[in-house]
N, C-alpha and C positions, 0 to 999 in steps of 0.2 A: 570341646571349647574348638566351634570356629573358630579361621583364621582372622577372618578382620574383626572380631572381640579377641581376637589376643594379642593384633597390632596394635588395639586400643588401649589395655592393659599395660601395653609397651610404654605408649605415647607419656600416662600416668605415671608409668614405675617414679616412685620418689619421691613424689609429695604422697599428701594425707590421704588425700581422696585414693588414693591404692588403698588403703588401708583400710577407710572406712566402708565398699563395697564391698555391699553383697554378695555368696556367694551368683545371685540370679545376675546381680547389674552385673559382678565380673566376665558372663553371661551375656552382656547386653552388647550389641551393636544394630548396624543401619543393614540392611539387606539389600543385595546391587537387586534384588526382583521389580516385581513393573512399576514401582511408583521412582525410583530410579534410573531405573530404562525411561518412563514415560518420558520423564523428567528432563533426559539427556537428546531423547528426541525428538521432543519441543525445542530442545534450541539448536536442532543442527533439519531434522526432517522438514527441509521444505517442498516434496513434494508430495506426498502421502506421509504420514505416524495413524500407525493401526497398532499402535502399544496398550493405551489404557482401556477402559470396558467406559466408556461415558458417550453417547448417541451423539452424536454431530450429524449436521447438516451443513453445506459449504463451510467447513469449517469451523461453525460456533453451533454451541450448544443447544443441543432441542428441549425443549418447554414446553405443559401444558397451560392452556391463555388461565384459565381460571386460578392456575397455583400462581404464574407473574403477576395476574390483578389485584395481586392481595399488598405484595410491596409499592413502597411513591416510585412512580414515575422516571424519576431521577434515576432510581437503583437498574443498574442494565442486567442482564441475563448472567453476564458475565460475572457481577457482582451476587449473584444467589443460588443460579445452580451444578458449578460445576466443583470439585473435592479440593480444600484445601491445603498445602502443602502439609507435610506429617510437623512440623517447625512452628507452624502459623503465617497469617499472609503478613511476608517479612516487612510489607507499610505501617500495620499495626506493631510485629516486633520494636518498629522501630523509633516509632511514636508511643512507644507505654517505656520503652529505657530514656527519651529525653522526658520524660513526664516521668518520670520517676526521678530524676539526677534533680530535676526544677524543684522536688519536693521534697527532698535530700540533699543540700550543699553538706554534708561530708562526704556523700560523691563524689565532690571534686578533685578530677586527675588519677581517681581507683578506679584501678582494672576489675574486671566484673564482666560476666557473661550476658551476650542477648537473649533476653527473658524468649522461653519457647511457651505457644498454645498448649493450655490444656482445657481436657475440659470440666468446665468447675476448678476449685478450691480442692472438693471431695479428692476430684480424678490429680492434682497438684503433689496434694500428702501423699495419698496414695500410693501416689507413683515413686516420690522420694522414698516411703518407708521402705517400699520394693529395693532400692537401690544401695538402701546403704544403713537397713538396720538386718540384720543377719534374726532366722528362724531362730526365737527363744531370745536372743540382745536386747541389750540394756539401754531405756531408752530410757531419760529424765524427764519429768513433765509436771505442772503446780498440779494441789489438791483437788484446783476448778477448772475445768479444760470444759468442753465440749463435748457430748454424748456419743458423736461417731468416729471419735477417735476410737471407742469402746473395740465397733466393728475394724479396722485399721489395725491397731496393735495388738488387743484379742486374737483376734478369729480370724485373720489376714496373717503376721504378724508372728502372732503365736510370742510378742516378747515378754519381757520381763519390765512390768514398770514402777517404775523405783519415785515415788512422788514425797512432796516434800506437803511444804502449808503455803500456799502463799501469799498472806501475810504473817508479816509480825507489826504486830499493834495495827495503825494507824497505812503501812506502807509496805514495799514488795520483799521478800523477804528473801534477799540474798546470799543471807546465809545459809539458808538452808539448800539455797542451792545449790552454796557448791560446794554443802556437807553432802549432799546423792549423788552429783559426779563422784567427791573423793571417796565415798562406797562403793564405787563400781571398780572389775576390770576389762585391762583393752579397752576397746574402739566403744568410744560410746555415744549415743544423739539422742541429745539435747531440744526440748519441743517448746519454743514462747508464743503466745498469745494474746497481741497485745495492738488495741481493745482488745480487754480478755470478754470470751465468750463464759461463765454467765456474767461476770463482774460491774465486766465495765469503766478495768479499771485495766491506765497503763502505766507506767512508771516514771517519776520528774526526770526534772535531766541530772541531778543529783546518782539517782538510783541508776538507771538506763547509764552512769560512771560507773560504778558499784555492779551491776551485770558486766560489762568488758572485763574488769580488774578483776574478778572473782575466775571468771572464759577463760580470760592468758593465762590467769595463776596455774591454774589448772593445766594446762595448753606447755608453760614449761616446762612442768615437770615429765615431760613425756606423753604426753592422753593425749590421744588424737578423736577431735573433737567437731562432730556433724551440730552446729546450730542449725534448727530451723529454723524461722523465724515467720508464721502466723498472722498475717497482716490483714489475714477476710475483712478488716472496720477500720485501713488506718484513714486516716486524712477526717476520722469523726470530731473536733477536736473541738470541742465550746470556751476553755479559758486558757490561760498560762497554765495551772499546776502541772498536767502532764507531759512526758518530753517531744517532743509536734516529727522527732524522723522516726523511720523504719531504723532498730534496732543494727540490722544489715548494712547500714551503710557506715557502724561503728563495730561491727566485727566482720566485717569483708574483707579485713587488709591489717588484724590484728595479730594472728601471729601458723606458722607454717602450717601447723596443728592444726587449726581454726575452717572447716571448712563455712564458710555460710553461707544459709539455703535458702532462698526467699522467697515464700510462699504468697502471693496477692495476688487480687484476683476488680475485675469491670463488678463485674455480682454489687455489692457496693459504694466502692468507686463513683462509676456511671449509673448507678438506680437502673442495673437493667437484669435485675432477677434470674431470671427464665430465658438470659439466654448465652447459661452457660460458660462464660469465658476467663480463665484465670493467663497465670503466668508464674513456669522456675523459671528464677536467677541462680551465678553461681558470682562467691569470692575469695577468694585464698590467695594470702600473700604469697608475695614469688611464683604465681602459676602465671605460664606464658599463653596468650591463644591456641599456640597449638592444642594444649593438653586444660582451654573451657572446649574447644573444638570435639576434642574426643568426648569431655564430661557432655557435652551437648546429642552426640551420638549416640551415645550411652542413652538418654532418655526420651530421646525420639525413636529410638530401640525397643521402648516400654510401650512407648505410645501407639505406634506401626503395630505391635502384637499384639495391642490394649484394644485401644480405641482405632486404629489407623490414619484419622484427620479426625481434627475439630471441623465444627458448620465455617461452610465458607460467611452465607448471610450472616450469621453474627458479627461475625469478624470483623465484615464490609459495612456496617453498620457505627460500630463503633468506631471502625477510621474515620468516619463524613462525622461520627457528631462529636468525636472531638478535634476537631478540626476547622469544626462550623467556630463563629469568633464571637459568638457566645456560651459556649462552652463553659467558661469556669461562671462566668456571671451566673445564667438560671443554673450549675450546680449550687455555685454557694445561696443561693436561695433555697431552694432542700434545707440543703445544713444550717443555715441560720433560722428554718423552721424546727429542727431534729435541736436545736439549743435552745429555740425559745422551752420547749417538753424539758431539758435538764434541766433549766434551771427555778421551772416552776418545781418542779419533784423536788430542788433541793429546799426550796425553800417549804415545800408545802412540809415535810418532815420534819424542818421546825417543832413543827407544832405535833408534834409528835413524843419529844425529846421527855426521858422519864420510863414512858410504857413497855418495859423492857419483857414483858412477849417474845418483841420485835425487836430485829438489832439490825441498822443499814450495812450493810461491810463496804467497803470502802469506794467507788467509783468516779468517774473525774470526766468521763468518753463513750464511746458507744454506742451502742443501737440499745443496752442494758443496764443493768442494776439488781442487783441480788437483794437477800435477807438470811436472814439465821432466825428459824421461831423455834420456841420453846416449845410448841404444838408437834407433832409430829407433819412433815412438811407433806404428806401425804392430804391427809383431816383437811389441811388448809385446803390445799385445793382443794377438793371436794366439794365441800362447802358452801366455797368461794364460787365451783361450777352451781350445786345447786342450789342457793340458798338466794345468789344473790346479781343468778346468770353473768359471772366474771371468770376469762379463762387465765392461769398463769402456768407452768411450768412447775413442775420439780425433779430440783440437783441431786436430791437424795434423799437420808432420813428427817434432815432440819435447816433444809438451804429450799428455796424457789425462789424460782426469777420471775423478776417485771421488765418483758418490750415495749419501752414508753416510748420506742420509734413507733408501735404503731396507733396509740391515744393520742388522739390530738387535743390541743395542749389544753384545751378550756375541759376537758373529762381527766387529767391526770391529778387534779383534788380533789374529784370525788374518790376516783383509780384508787386513791392512796387509804386517804379514808374509809374505803370498806376494805380492804384489804385484812385496816387495823381491828377495822369494828366486827369481822369474821376470827381472827386470829385473839380479841380477848371472850368470847364468848368460845372453844377451847383450851382454854387454860382456869 
């Protein structure tokens, strides 16, 4: 093991993070190689800087005019073409944390790390699982989850997935979550994604309290828990039913045996799907700034060893956009439009009460809702596609997903009526 990795492990000694790290995580560090030496040269080499492999002219980055012309005149070449720092542009990390604190009042006066920039939410989850989930290790998650988890958990980490039913009645199955954790031994990872993909469900404030209590009970028994909050759809709340803050805000100081890891992204929050900018933030009761820095060093080592750094231009555009005085107003316009679709969907479903060949699962947020279908889900998908020119997603043998986010409000009613009509023809 490299001495730098050993030093970071020494700093983390005595924390639950040290016990939760995988073998890969324990071996991670930021090498004092090209990027570190180049950063030192940037600060001190005022005469000549012959370190990093970037083409410069008179101290400024060279570029092809046809490339620069594709950006707004307000974008400087230095904000487009150079490499970004391993952990992300400092100004973006700062503004994202400030925004996080504003949206999550429970974080006030709590100690958390500075967010680290990753190349999209998938990359954030992949890095976190590599660092904190041993090959073949235990990971607890609901039975309704984003299919991309399979590539990360099954293929990359060969994990033992311990699943529990997402719902108990019309609400979150906290008992199932706790029983799933209790059924495992040793360090365990828990992944909770709210608003949930594919169901569009977020726990209520009371359920959020129950989740907190369940995890804390397990931690007080000595269990070391890495709780990953996949907040990909955070902020897409349309009424008062769901808990409007991230579970991370409750869990980041819950217990010394709980390492809370927030994975979120500009992807949906800023409506910049193709920019591929996401974040990893850590929180743990009793963790010092030096220990948070050690975790960030390991995370940046994982970034350096896989994609090196994330796109400079995407990060700079997000900084400028979030700093604009009209950003929140304009963002709320988009969220309001999604809310109109959500309420129209709720209204339309009332027409179909009693049609038991389809059952809408509970939903209260996000982009999606899901149906349980009496027929085979793939048969329904194919019928809608071939007979009604309508595309939906099959989740499993008897569940389908509807992305109301991608359908204009005036078309929602016909969409749902069409799904019911097709399903009725298959029973």
